[in-house]
TORDO-737090 format. One record per residue: residue in one letter; x, z, y of N, C-alpha, C, CB in turn; residue number from 1. Coordinates in pm, 1 decimal, always signed. Glycine has a CB too. Layout:
residues N
A | X | Z | Y | X | Z | Y | X | Z | Y | X | Z | Y | NUM
...
***
This chain:
residues 156
M | +8274.1 | +8300.0 | +15444.2 | +8180.2 | +8396.7 | +15388.9 | +8258.3 | +8492.2 | +15301.5 | +8066.1 | +8327.0 | +15308.5 | 1
H | +8246.9 | +8617.6 | +15332.2 | +8315.7 | +8720.1 | +15255.8 | +8229.6 | +8759.8 | +15136.5 | +8347.6 | +8842.9 | +15344.2 | 2
A | +8293.8 | +8777.1 | +15021.9 | +8221.7 | +8806.5 | +14898.0 | +8142.5 | +8936.6 | +14906.2 | +8318.9 | +8813.5 | +14782.0 | 3
R | +8187.7 | +9031.9 | +14988.8 | +8114.9 | +9158.9 | +14999.9 | +7977.5 | +9139.6 | +15062.9 | +8195.5 | +9259.2 | +15081.9 | 4
N | +7962.0 | +9035.5 | +15145.3 | +7835.1 | +9012.0 | +15213.6 | +7738.2 | +8927.9 | +15130.3 | +7860.4 | +8944.2 | +15346.3 | 5
M | +7784.4 | +8879.0 | +15019.7 | +7701.8 | +8791.2 | +14937.4 | +7626.0 | +8873.6 | +14833.3 | +7788.6 | +8683.0 | +14868.5 | 6
P | +7495.9 | +8855.4 | +14825.0 | +7420.8 | +8929.9 | +14723.0 | +7459.6 | +8884.8 | +14582.3 | +7269.4 | +8911.9 | +14743.9 | 7
S | +7447.1 | +8977.7 | +14489.9 | +7483.5 | +8946.7 | +14351.6 | +7397.3 | +8834.6 | +14294.9 | +7470.6 | +9071.3 | +14264.3 | 8
S | +7273.8 | +8819.8 | +14343.7 | +7187.1 | +8714.1 | +14290.0 | +7243.6 | +8575.1 | +14320.3 | +7045.2 | +8726.9 | +14348.2 | 9
V | +7311.8 | +8558.5 | +14433.2 | +7372.6 | +8428.4 | +14464.3 | +7488.5 | +8402.2 | +14369.4 | +7421.1 | +8423.2 | +14611.8 | 10
R | +7571.0 | +8504.0 | +14344.6 | +7680.7 | +8487.9 | +14247.8 | +7625.9 | +8460.2 | +14108.0 | +7770.1 | +8613.9 | +14245.5 | 11
L | +7518.9 | +8531.5 | +14070.2 | +7457.7 | +8507.7 | +13939.0 | +7402.0 | +8365.8 | +13929.5 | +7346.0 | +8610.1 | +13912.6 | 12
A | +7337.1 | +8319.2 | +14035.5 | +7285.3 | +8181.8 | +14035.5 | +7399.8 | +8083.2 | +14012.3 | +7212.7 | +8150.1 | +14169.5 | 13
F | +7511.2 | +8104.1 | +14080.8 | +7628.1 | +8016.9 | +14062.5 | +7672.4 | +8015.7 | +13916.0 | +7744.8 | +8063.1 | +14153.1 | 14
W | +7685.1 | +8133.5 | +13856.3 | +7732.1 | +8140.1 | +13717.3 | +7630.4 | +8082.9 | +13618.7 | +7763.6 | +8284.2 | +13679.9 | 15
F | +7502.9 | +8094.1 | +13649.6 | +7403.3 | +8028.0 | +13565.1 | +7418.2 | +7876.4 | +13574.5 | +7260.3 | +8070.6 | +13605.8 | 16
W | +7445.3 | +7824.6 | +13695.9 | +7467.2 | +7679.7 | +13709.2 | +7592.5 | +7636.6 | +13632.7 | +7479.9 | +7640.2 | +13858.4 | 17
M | +7696.0 | +7719.7 | +13633.0 | +7816.7 | +7687.5 | +13556.1 | +7784.6 | +7687.2 | +13405.9 | +7930.6 | +7789.3 | +13587.3 | 18
A | +7702.4 | +7781.9 | +13363.8 | +7661.1 | +7785.4 | +13222.8 | +7581.7 | +7660.3 | +13186.0 | +7577.1 | +7911.4 | +13194.2 | 19
A | +7503.4 | +7608.9 | +13280.5 | +7428.0 | +7485.6 | +13254.6 | +7523.6 | +7370.0 | +13227.7 | +7335.4 | +7451.8 | +13374.0 | 20
I | +7631.7 | +7363.0 | +13303.5 | +7731.2 | +7256.8 | +13280.7 | +7794.7 | +7273.6 | +13143.2 | +7840.8 | +7258.8 | +13391.1 | 21
V | +7837.8 | +7394.1 | +13112.1 | +7905.5 | +7419.4 | +12984.1 | +7813.6 | +7387.8 | +12866.7 | +7952.8 | +7565.6 | +12975.9 | 22
T | +7689.2 | +7433.0 | +12871.9 | +7598.3 | +7408.0 | +12759.5 | +7564.5 | +7259.5 | +12747.3 | +7469.4 | +7489.7 | +12776.1 | 23
A | +7558.1 | +7189.3 | +12859.2 | +7534.0 | +7044.5 | +12853.4 | +7651.0 | +6973.0 | +12787.9 | +7509.9 | +6987.7 | +12994.2 | 24
I | +7771.7 | +7013.6 | +12821.5 | +7890.8 | +6951.7 | +12762.3 | +7898.7 | +6983.4 | +12613.0 | +8019.0 | +7000.4 | +12834.3 | 25
I | +7864.2 | +7106.0 | +12576.1 | +7864.6 | +7142.7 | +12434.1 | +7764.8 | +7056.0 | +12357.5 | +7830.8 | +7293.2 | +12415.9 | 26
E | +7643.7 | +7043.0 | +12409.4 | +7543.4 | +6960.6 | +12340.7 | +7590.9 | +6816.3 | +12327.6 | +7409.2 | +6965.2 | +12416.0 | 27
L | +7645.4 | +6762.7 | +12435.0 | +7694.9 | +6624.9 | +12432.1 | +7807.0 | +6609.1 | +12330.4 | +7743.8 | +6582.7 | +12570.9 | 28
A | +7900.6 | +6702.4 | +12328.1 | +8013.1 | +6694.6 | +12234.0 | +7963.9 | +6698.1 | +12089.3 | +8112.1 | +6810.2 | +12258.8 | 29
I | +7868.5 | +6784.5 | +12060.5 | +7814.2 | +6792.8 | +11924.1 | +7746.1 | +6662.2 | +11887.5 | +7714.7 | +6910.6 | +11910.9 | 30
R | +7666.4 | +6608.1 | +11980.0 | +7599.1 | +6480.3 | +11952.9 | +7700.7 | +6370.1 | +11924.4 | +7509.7 | +6440.0 | +12071.9 | 31
L | +7806.5 | +6363.6 | +12003.9 | +7907.8 | +6259.5 | +11984.3 | +7980.9 | +6277.6 | +11851.5 | +8008.5 | +6260.7 | +12100.0 | 32
L | +8017.0 | +6401.2 | +11819.8 | +8091.0 | +6428.0 | +11695.7 | +8005.3 | +6410.3 | +11571.3 | +8147.0 | +6568.5 | +11698.2 | 33
A | +7874.8 | +6435.1 | +11582.4 | +7786.1 | +6426.5 | +11465.9 | +7733.9 | +6284.9 | +11440.6 | +7669.2 | +6520.4 | +11483.9 | 34
D | +7756.0 | +6194.2 | +11533.5 | +7703.0 | +6058.4 | +11518.3 | +7769.6 | +5990.1 | +11398.9 | +7725.4 | +5975.4 | +11648.1 | 35
P | +7691.0 | +5931.3 | +11309.4 | +7747.5 | +5869.9 | +11187.7 | +7834.4 | +5747.0 | +11215.1 | +7635.7 | +5830.8 | +11094.5 | 36
R | +7826.4 | +5688.7 | +11333.6 | +7909.3 | +5572.0 | +11365.1 | +8056.2 | +5607.2 | +11384.1 | +7857.5 | +5504.4 | +11489.7 | 37
G | +8085.4 | +5734.5 | +11401.8 | +8221.7 | +5777.5 | +11429.9 | +8240.3 | +5797.3 | +11579.3 | +8323.2 | +5675.8 | +11376.1 | 38
L | +8336.3 | +5879.9 | +11614.5 | +8354.1 | +5920.3 | +11753.3 | +8388.6 | +5803.7 | +11844.8 | +8461.4 | +6024.6 | +11762.5 | 39
A | +8485.1 | +5721.0 | +11804.9 | +8529.3 | +5611.4 | +11892.1 | +8416.0 | +5512.7 | +11920.1 | +8647.8 | +5537.6 | +11828.8 | 40
E | +8343.9 | +5473.7 | +11817.2 | +8233.5 | +5378.6 | +11835.9 | +8119.8 | +5440.8 | +11915.9 | +8181.1 | +5330.0 | +11700.2 | 41
T | +8093.3 | +5568.0 | +11891.5 | +7987.4 | +5637.0 | +11964.6 | +8021.8 | +5646.0 | +12112.9 | +7964.5 | +5777.6 | +11906.6 | 42
I | +8145.5 | +5680.3 | +12144.4 | +8187.9 | +5687.9 | +12284.8 | +8180.4 | +5550.3 | +12349.4 | +8331.5 | +5744.4 | +12295.9 | 43
A | +8225.7 | +5447.4 | +12278.6 | +8220.1 | +5311.1 | +12332.4 | +8076.6 | +5267.9 | +12360.3 | +8285.9 | +5212.8 | +12235.1 | 44
A | +7986.5 | +5303.6 | +12271.4 | +7846.2 | +5265.7 | +12288.3 | +7775.4 | +5351.2 | +12394.0 | +7772.9 | +5277.4 | +12155.2 | 45
S | +7834.6 | +5464.1 | +12430.1 | +7770.7 | +5557.2 | +12523.3 | +7839.5 | +5560.5 | +12659.3 | +7769.2 | +5696.3 | +12464.2 | 46
G | +7916.9 | +5460.3 | +12690.3 | +7996.9 | +5460.7 | +12812.6 | +7917.2 | +5487.4 | +12939.3 | +8066.6 | +5330.7 | +12826.1 | 47
T | +7807.1 | +5416.8 | +12957.5 | +7726.3 | +5435.0 | +13078.7 | +7667.1 | +5575.2 | +13083.0 | +7613.7 | +5329.8 | +13085.5 | 48
E | +7612.8 | +5620.3 | +12972.0 | +7555.8 | +5755.2 | +12966.8 | +7661.8 | +5859.3 | +13000.1 | +7495.2 | +5783.4 | +12828.0 | 49
L | +7782.3 | +5843.0 | +12945.1 | +7888.9 | +5939.9 | +12970.6 | +7930.2 | +5940.9 | +13117.1 | +8009.8 | +5909.5 | +12883.3 | 50
M | +7933.0 | +5823.6 | +13179.8 | +7967.3 | +5818.0 | +13322.3 | +7859.5 | +5885.1 | +13407.7 | +7986.6 | +5671.9 | +13366.9 | 51
V | +7734.6 | +5856.8 | +13377.0 | +7624.6 | +5917.8 | +13452.6 | +7627.6 | +6069.7 | +13435.8 | +7487.6 | +5860.9 | +13406.3 | 52
R | +7645.8 | +6115.1 | +13311.9 | +7651.9 | +6259.5 | +13286.9 | +7771.0 | +6322.0 | +13359.1 | +7660.8 | +6287.8 | +13135.5 | 53
G | +7885.7 | +6256.2 | +13352.8 | +8004.1 | +6308.1 | +13421.9 | +7979.8 | +6322.5 | +13571.3 | +8123.9 | +6217.0 | +13397.7 | 54
C | +7919.6 | +6221.6 | +13632.0 | +7886.8 | +6228.6 | +13775.7 | +7787.2 | +6340.4 | +13803.0 | +7829.5 | +6094.0 | +13825.2 | 55
A | +7688.2 | +6356.5 | +13715.1 | +7588.9 | +6462.1 | +13732.6 | +7654.1 | +6599.8 | +13724.7 | +7478.5 | +6449.7 | +13626.9 | 56
Y | +7748.5 | +6618.3 | +13631.4 | +7815.7 | +6747.6 | +13617.6 | +7902.5 | +6777.0 | +13739.6 | +7901.3 | +6750.4 | +13489.8 | 57
V | +7971.9 | +6675.4 | +13790.4 | +8056.1 | +6694.2 | +13909.2 | +7969.2 | +6728.0 | +14030.4 | +8140.7 | +6567.1 | +13937.2 | 58
L | +7857.0 | +6656.9 | +14046.3 | +7766.9 | +6686.2 | +14157.9 | +7710.9 | +6827.3 | +14146.9 | +7652.3 | +6584.3 | +14162.7 | 59
L | +7672.2 | +6867.8 | +14026.5 | +7621.1 | +7002.5 | +14007.6 | +7727.4 | +7105.4 | +14044.2 | +7574.7 | +7022.6 | +13862.9 | 60
L | +7850.3 | +7083.6 | +14002.4 | +7960.5 | +7174.1 | +14035.6 | +7979.6 | +7182.7 | +14187.2 | +8091.1 | +7127.3 | +13967.7 | 61
M | +7979.2 | +7068.7 | +14253.5 | +7997.4 | +7066.3 | +14398.8 | +7883.1 | +7138.8 | +14469.7 | +8007.1 | +6921.4 | +14449.1 | 62
L | +7759.8 | +7109.8 | +14431.4 | +7645.7 | +7175.0 | +14495.1 | +7645.7 | +7325.8 | +14470.0 | +7515.4 | +7113.9 | +14444.5 | 63
A | +7681.5 | +7367.0 | +14348.4 | +7685.4 | +7510.1 | +14317.8 | +7792.4 | +7580.0 | +14401.6 | +7712.2 | +7532.6 | +14167.4 | 64
C | +7906.3 | +7515.9 | +14419.8 | +8011.2 | +7573.6 | +14504.8 | +7964.6 | +7582.4 | +14650.0 | +8140.3 | +7489.8 | +14495.7 | 65
L | +7900.3 | +7477.6 | +14697.9 | +7848.6 | +7479.9 | +14834.8 | +7742.7 | +7589.3 | +14851.8 | +7789.5 | +7342.6 | +14871.8 | 66
M | +7657.6 | +7605.7 | +14750.8 | +7558.6 | +7712.9 | +14755.5 | +7628.8 | +7847.9 | +14761.1 | +7464.2 | +7705.9 | +14633.4 | 67
L | +7731.6 | +7864.8 | +14678.6 | +7806.1 | +7990.5 | +14675.9 | +7869.4 | +8018.9 | +14811.6 | +7914.1 | +7986.7 | +14566.8 | 68
W | +7907.2 | +7914.1 | +14883.2 | +7968.0 | +7929.4 | +15015.9 | +7862.8 | +7939.6 | +15126.6 | +8061.3 | +7811.9 | +15044.5 | 69
G | +7734.7 | +7943.9 | +15087.6 | +7630.0 | +7972.0 | +15184.1 | +7542.9 | +7855.6 | +15226.5 | +7689.9 | +8027.8 | +15301.1 | 70
S | +7553.3 | +7740.5 | +15160.0 | +7472.9 | +7624.8 | +15198.7 | +7332.0 | +7633.4 | +15139.9 | +7541.2 | +7495.2 | +15153.6 | 71
N | +7234.1 | +7649.4 | +15229.4 | +7094.5 | +7651.5 | +15187.4 | +7051.2 | +7513.0 | +15138.9 | +7004.1 | +7698.8 | +15302.9 | 72
L | +7102.4 | +7407.3 | +15202.7 | +7070.5 | +7271.3 | +15159.2 | +7115.7 | +7249.4 | +15015.1 | +7136.5 | +7167.7 | +15252.4 | 73
A | +7234.8 | +7297.2 | +14981.6 | +7284.2 | +7283.3 | +14843.8 | +7192.8 | +7356.1 | +14746.1 | +7428.0 | +7337.6 | +14831.9 | 74
R | +7145.7 | +7474.0 | +14784.9 | +7053.3 | +7549.6 | +14699.3 | +6926.4 | +7469.2 | +14673.6 | +7018.0 | +7685.5 | +14763.7 | 75
H | +6871.6 | +7408.2 | +14778.8 | +6749.6 | +7328.3 | +14762.8 | +6775.9 | +7201.1 | +14681.3 | +6692.2 | +7291.2 | +14900.3 | 76
L | +6890.5 | +7138.6 | +14700.3 | +6924.3 | +7019.0 | +14621.8 | +6942.6 | +7053.2 | +14474.1 | +7052.2 | +6953.3 | +14676.4 | 77
L | +7006.2 | +7166.5 | +14446.2 | +7018.6 | +7210.7 | +14306.9 | +6881.2 | +7225.7 | +14242.5 | +7095.6 | +7343.9 | +14299.0 | 78
T | +6789.7 | +7285.3 | +14316.9 | +6654.3 | +7307.2 | +14265.4 | +6582.2 | +7175.3 | +14241.8 | +6573.8 | +7394.0 | +14362.0 | 79
A | +6590.7 | +7084.2 | +14338.9 | +6519.2 | +6956.8 | +14326.8 | +6579.3 | +6868.0 | +14219.1 | +6519.9 | +6883.4 | +14459.8 | 80
I | +6711.4 | +6854.2 | +14220.5 | +6776.3 | +6759.6 | +14128.4 | +6783.3 | +6816.0 | +13987.1 | +6917.6 | +6725.2 | +14177.6 | 81
Y | +6833.7 | +6937.7 | +13975.5 | +6857.9 | +6992.5 | +13841.7 | +6745.2 | +7083.3 | +13793.4 | +6988.1 | +7069.3 | +13840.6 | 82
G | +6684.3 | +7157.2 | +13884.1 | +6575.6 | +7246.3 | +13844.6 | +6446.3 | +7172.8 | +13816.8 | +6552.5 | +7348.8 | +13951.0 | 83
A | +6427.4 | +7055.4 | +13877.6 | +6303.8 | +6978.6 | +13856.0 | +6332.4 | +6854.2 | +13771.6 | +6240.1 | +6937.9 | +13991.8 | 84
I | +6405.6 | +6759.3 | +13826.4 | +6431.3 | +6633.4 | +13754.5 | +6512.5 | +6658.7 | +13627.9 | +6505.5 | +6533.1 | +13845.6 | 85
G | +6619.1 | +6738.2 | +13640.5 | +6702.6 | +6767.6 | +13523.9 | +6626.0 | +6843.2 | +13416.5 | +6824.5 | +6847.8 | +13565.8 | 86
M | +6545.9 | +6939.6 | +13459.0 | +6466.1 | +7015.8 | +13362.5 | +6368.6 | +6923.8 | +13289.4 | +6389.4 | +7129.7 | +13433.2 | 87
F | +6306.5 | +6832.2 | +13363.5 | +6216.0 | +6735.9 | +13300.6 | +6289.1 | +6658.3 | +13191.0 | +6158.2 | +6638.5 | +13406.1 | 88
S | +6412.0 | +6613.7 | +13221.2 | +6487.7 | +6536.1 | +13122.2 | +6523.6 | +6620.2 | +12999.6 | +6615.2 | +6479.8 | +13185.6 | 89
L | +6534.3 | +6750.4 | +13016.3 | +6567.0 | +6838.1 | +12903.3 | +6447.3 | +6864.7 | +12812.8 | +6621.5 | +6969.4 | +12954.3 | 90
V | +6327.4 | +6866.0 | +12869.5 | +6210.9 | +6904.7 | +12790.2 | +6122.0 | +6788.4 | +12747.7 | +6129.3 | +7001.9 | +12867.1 | 91
V | +6136.5 | +6672.4 | +12811.6 | +6045.3 | +6561.5 | +12780.7 | +6060.1 | +6514.5 | +12636.0 | +6070.7 | +6444.3 | +12875.9 | 92
E | +6182.3 | +6505.4 | +12585.7 | +6203.4 | +6458.5 | +12448.3 | +6140.8 | +6552.0 | +12345.1 | +6352.4 | +6444.0 | +12420.5 | 93
P | +6171.3 | +6683.2 | +12348.1 | +6107.7 | +6770.4 | +12248.0 | +5956.1 | +6781.4 | +12263.7 | +6167.8 | +6908.3 | +12255.6 | 94
I | +5906.8 | +6781.0 | +12386.7 | +5761.1 | +6788.7 | +12406.6 | +5694.3 | +6662.1 | +12353.9 | +5726.8 | +6809.1 | +12557.0 | 95
S | +5753.2 | +6546.3 | +12382.5 | +5698.2 | +6419.9 | +12331.1 | +5697.8 | +6419.2 | +12178.9 | +5779.1 | +6299.8 | +12384.1 | 96
W | +5803.8 | +6468.9 | +12119.3 | +5814.7 | +6474.3 | +11974.1 | +5703.2 | +6562.1 | +11915.6 | +5953.7 | +6528.0 | +11932.4 | 97
I | +5677.8 | +6676.7 | +11978.8 | +5571.4 | +6766.0 | +11931.6 | +5434.5 | +6700.0 | +11948.3 | +5575.4 | +6900.3 | +12008.0 | 98
I | +5411.8 | +6636.4 | +12064.3 | +5284.0 | +6568.8 | +12089.2 | +5260.4 | +6457.5 | +11987.2 | +5280.4 | +6511.3 | +12232.1 | 99
D | +5369.7 | +6389.2 | +11948.6 | +5358.9 | +6280.9 | +11850.9 | +5345.9 | +6331.5 | +11707.4 | +5479.3 | +6190.3 | +11861.5 | 100
G | +5331.0 | +6462.8 | +11689.2 | +5307.9 | +6517.3 | +11556.3 | +5429.9 | +6577.8 | +11491.4 | +5255.1 | +6412.4 | +11469.0 | 101
G | +5536.9 | +6599.1 | +11566.2 | +5656.3 | +6660.8 | +11509.5 | +5627.0 | +6798.5 | +11452.3 | +5765.0 | +6670.8 | +11614.6 | 102
N | +5688.6 | +6826.9 | +11341.6 | +5667.5 | +6953.2 | +11272.1 | +5786.4 | +7044.7 | +11301.9 | +5650.2 | +6931.0 | +11117.6 | 103
V | +5767.1 | +7141.8 | +11389.9 | +5875.4 | +7230.7 | +11431.4 | +5928.1 | +7310.8 | +11313.0 | +5827.6 | +7325.4 | +11542.2 | 104
V | +5839.8 | +7368.5 | +11234.6 | +5881.8 | +7448.9 | +11119.9 | +5958.6 | +7362.6 | +11020.1 | +5759.7 | +7514.3 | +11051.6 | 105
G | +5908.6 | +7242.9 | +10994.5 | +5977.9 | +7151.5 | +10903.4 | +6114.2 | +7111.8 | +10956.3 | +5894.4 | +7027.2 | +10879.6 | 106
F | +6122.1 | +7084.6 | +11086.0 | +6250.8 | +7048.9 | +11146.9 | +6350.7 | +7162.6 | +11130.6 | +6232.9 | +7014.7 | +11296.4 | 107
L | +6306.8 | +7283.8 | +11163.3 | +6397.5 | +7398.4 | +11154.3 | +6441.0 | +7424.9 | +11010.6 | +6331.0 | +7522.9 | +11212.0 | 108
A | +6351.4 | +7401.1 | +10916.1 | +6385.6 | +7423.8 | +10775.1 | +6484.9 | +7320.5 | +10723.4 | +6259.5 | +7421.3 | +10689.2 | 109
E | +6477.8 | +7198.4 | +10775.9 | +6562.8 | +7089.9 | +10725.4 | +6683.1 | +7058.4 | +10813.8 | +6481.0 | +6966.1 | +10709.3 | 110
A | +6695.8 | +7123.9 | +10926.7 | +6802.8 | +7092.4 | +11022.0 | +6939.6 | +7122.9 | +10963.0 | +6783.4 | +7170.6 | +11152.1 | 111
D | +7033.6 | +7032.5 | +10988.9 | +7171.4 | +7058.2 | +10948.5 | +7241.6 | +7136.6 | +11059.7 | +7246.8 | +6924.5 | +10917.8 | 112
A | +7369.1 | +7168.0 | +11039.6 | +7443.6 | +7250.9 | +11135.8 | +7446.6 | +7186.5 | +11274.2 | +7587.3 | +7274.4 | +11086.2 | 113
A | +7469.5 | +7055.9 | +11280.3 | +7476.0 | +6987.5 | +11409.7 | +7342.1 | +6996.8 | +11483.3 | +7515.7 | +6839.9 | +11390.4 | 114
Q | +7232.3 | +6975.8 | +11411.3 | +7099.7 | +6984.7 | +11474.7 | +7071.2 | +7126.0 | +11525.0 | +6990.1 | +6941.7 | +11375.8 | 115
W | +7112.6 | +7225.3 | +11448.5 | +7095.4 | +7363.6 | +11492.4 | +7177.0 | +7389.9 | +11618.4 | +7136.4 | +7461.4 | +11380.8 | 116
L | +7301.7 | +7346.2 | +11619.9 | +7387.2 | +7368.8 | +11736.3 | +7335.0 | +7295.3 | +11859.6 | +7530.2 | +7324.5 | +11706.0 | 117
I | +7284.7 | +7174.2 | +11839.7 | +7225.5 | +7099.2 | +11951.7 | +7102.4 | +7171.9 | +12004.3 | +7188.2 | +6955.2 | +11908.0 | 118
T | +7017.9 | +7220.5 | +11914.1 | +6896.7 | +7292.7 | +11953.9 | +6931.6 | +7420.9 | +12029.3 | +6811.0 | +7325.8 | +11830.7 | 119
I | +7029.4 | +7493.3 | +11979.3 | +7071.7 | +7617.6 | +12044.7 | +7132.2 | +7587.8 | +12182.0 | +7173.9 | +7693.5 | +11956.4 | 120
S | +7217.0 | +7485.1 | +12189.7 | +7279.3 | +7454.4 | +12319.3 | +7175.7 | +7402.3 | +12417.9 | +7392.5 | +7351.0 | +12302.1 | 121
R | +7078.9 | +7323.5 | +12371.7 | +6972.6 | +7275.4 | +12461.5 | +6889.9 | +7393.3 | +12513.5 | +6880.7 | +7173.4 | +12388.2 | 122
T | +6857.1 | +7487.1 | +12425.2 | +6780.5 | +7604.7 | +12466.3 | +6859.5 | +7688.0 | +12567.7 | +6743.7 | +7690.7 | +12343.3 | 123
A | +6989.4 | +7706.1 | +12541.9 | +7074.5 | +7779.9 | +12635.9 | +7085.8 | +7705.1 | +12768.6 | +7214.8 | +7802.5 | +12575.6 | 124
H | +7091.0 | +7573.1 | +12763.2 | +7098.1 | +7490.5 | +12884.7 | +6971.7 | +7511.0 | +12968.8 | +7115.4 | +7339.5 | +12848.2 | 125
I | +6856.8 | +7506.3 | +12905.2 | +6729.9 | +7528.1 | +12976.1 | +6727.7 | +7667.7 | +13038.3 | +6609.2 | +7510.0 | +12879.7 | 126
A | +6769.9 | +7768.0 | +12962.1 | +6773.9 | +7905.0 | +13014.4 | +6869.3 | +7915.6 | +13132.6 | +6815.6 | +8003.4 | +12904.3 | 127
A | +6983.2 | +7845.8 | +13127.0 | +7080.5 | +7849.9 | +13236.2 | +7022.7 | +7786.9 | +13362.7 | +7210.2 | +7777.8 | +13195.5 | 128
V | +6955.0 | +7674.9 | +13349.2 | +6893.6 | +7610.7 | +13466.6 | +6786.7 | +7702.8 | +13526.1 | +6831.1 | +7472.6 | +13428.2 | 129
L | +6701.1 | +7758.8 | +13441.0 | +6598.8 | +7850.8 | +13491.1 | +6662.6 | +7971.2 | +13560.4 | +6508.1 | +7898.0 | +13375.9 | 130
G | +6770.7 | +8023.4 | +13504.5 | +6841.9 | +8134.8 | +13566.8 | +6901.8 | +8096.5 | +13701.0 | +6950.9 | +8184.8 | +13475.0 | 131
G | +6959.9 | +7976.0 | +13709.8 | +7017.0 | +7929.8 | +13835.8 | +6912.9 | +7920.5 | +13945.1 | +7083.1 | +7795.7 | +13817.2 | 132
V | +6798.0 | +7867.0 | +13911.0 | +6689.6 | +7855.7 | +14009.6 | +6636.1 | +7994.7 | +14042.4 | +6575.1 | +7764.2 | +13956.6 | 133
W | +6607.0 | +8073.9 | +13940.1 | +6548.3 | +8206.9 | +13960.6 | +6635.5 | +8292.7 | +14052.0 | +6528.5 | +8277.7 | +13825.9 | 134
F | +6764.2 | +8305.4 | +14017.8 | +6850.5 | +8392.3 | +14097.9 | +6880.8 | +8332.2 | +14234.7 | +6980.5 | +8419.5 | +14023.9 | 135
G | +6875.1 | +8200.8 | +14245.4 | +6897.8 | +8137.0 | +14374.5 | +6786.2 | +8160.8 | +14474.8 | +6915.8 | +7990.6 | +14355.3 | 136
Y | +6669.4 | +8203.7 | +14427.7 | +6555.4 | +8225.1 | +14516.5 | +6503.5 | +8368.1 | +14515.4 | +6444.5 | +8132.4 | +14479.1 | 137
R | +6576.3 | +8458.6 | +14455.4 | +6536.2 | +8599.9 | +14461.0 | +6535.6 | +8643.9 | +14606.6 | +6632.2 | +8690.5 | +14375.6 | 138
G | +6466.0 | +8751.3 | +14635.7 | +6450.7 | +8798.3 | +14773.3 | +6581.7 | +8814.9 | +14847.8 | +6378.3 | +8927.6 | +14774.0 | 139
D | +6681.1 | +8880.6 | +14784.5 | +6808.1 | +8901.9 | +14854.3 | +6883.1 | +8771.0 | +14875.6 | +6895.6 | +8999.3 | +14776.2 | 140
A | +6868.5 | +8675.3 | +14783.6 | +6931.7 | +8544.6 | +14802.2 | +6864.6 | +8469.9 | +14917.1 | +6924.3 | +8461.2 | +14672.0 | 141
S | +6733.8 | +8470.6 | +14920.4 | +6662.3 | +8402.5 | +15029.0 | +6698.1 | +8463.7 | +15163.9 | +6510.1 | +8409.5 | +15006.5 | 142
N | +6707.6 | +8596.0 | +15169.0 | +6747.8 | +8662.3 | +15292.7 | +6889.7 | +8623.2 | +15333.2 | +6737.7 | +8813.9 | +15277.0 | 143
F | +6977.9 | +8614.1 | +15235.7 | +7116.1 | +8572.6 | +15261.1 | +7120.0 | +8433.6 | +15324.3 | +7197.8 | +8573.9 | +15130.1 | 144
F | +7048.3 | +8338.0 | +15266.8 | +7049.8 | +8201.9 | +15319.9 | +6980.6 | +8195.0 | +15456.4 | +6982.0 | +8105.8 | +15221.4 | 145
R | +6878.9 | +8275.7 | +15475.0 | +6811.2 | +8280.7 | +15605.1 | +6907.2 | +8334.5 | +15711.5 | +6683.3 | +8369.2 | +15597.3 | 146
R | +6980.5 | +8442.5 | +15679.7 | +7078.4 | +8498.3 | +15773.7 | +7188.3 | +8397.5 | +15804.4 | +7139.8 | +8627.0 | +15717.2 | 147
R | +7232.9 | +8324.0 | +15701.3 | +7337.4 | +8221.9 | +15722.0 | +7286.6 | +8113.7 | +15816.3 | +7381.3 | +8158.9 | +15586.5 | 148
R | +7160.5 | +8072.8 | +15798.1 | +7102.0 | +7968.4 | +15882.7 | +7091.0 | +8017.8 | +16026.9 | +6962.6 | +7926.2 | +15829.3 | 149
C | +7045.3 | +8142.2 | +16042.7 | +7030.8 | +8197.8 | +16177.8 | +7167.2 | +8214.3 | +16244.1 | +6957.3 | +8333.5 | +16173.0 | 150
A | +7267.3 | +8259.7 | +16168.3 | +7400.9 | +8279.3 | +16222.6 | +7462.7 | +8146.5 | +16264.9 | +7490.1 | +8348.9 | +16120.2 | 151
S | +7440.4 | +8041.2 | +16186.2 | +7498.7 | +7910.6 | +16222.6 | +7428.4 | +7849.3 | +16342.4 | +7491.7 | +7813.9 | +16104.0 | 152
S | +7298.7 | +7878.4 | +16358.3 | +7227.2 | +7819.5 | +16473.4 | +7263.9 | +7892.2 | +16603.0 | +7073.7 | +7825.3 | +16451.1 | 153
T | +7304.7 | +8018.4 | +16596.6 | +7343.5 | +8091.3 | +16717.8 | +7485.3 | +8059.0 | +16760.5 | +7329.8 | +8240.7 | +16695.9 | 154
T | +7566.7 | +8004.1 | +16670.2 | +7705.0 | +7969.3 | +16705.9 | +7717.1 | +7827.7 | +16756.8 | +7796.1 | +7987.7 | +16587.1 | 155
E | +7609.1 | +7751.1 | +16751.2 | +7615.6 | +7611.3 | +16794.8 | +7598.1 | +7599.9 | +16943.5 | +7510.6 | +7528.0 | +16724.5 | 156
***
């Protein structure tokens, strides 16, 4: 696939997915560094979570690259895994906290630097996922994947 034939929305979707990885890593790093147990103990206690997250980031990178190279299946998997399930995991905690009576204004007034950075990175992560899905399904992107599908079926 030549880059000249690829719509900008597909490239933008790819870069939004890359931003999702970066913002997730930033949030994780801040959480690990801010934990009062200390970095070594926190990492030791979070081994399974870190492995799962690492695998998720690698899979996201692979799917985003495949999407960039024209895979419609990768685009749909990104949407299902990260745009739906992943998005749910990003918003369920804050929504549950609000439903349970969390005071947003009070939290923001009392938040320390780490909490602010985590909140900002989580918000940027959500925006990146929404951007990846949005640009991956814009009209020119959908037409691109449709043309790729038609071209591959005529060469078989």
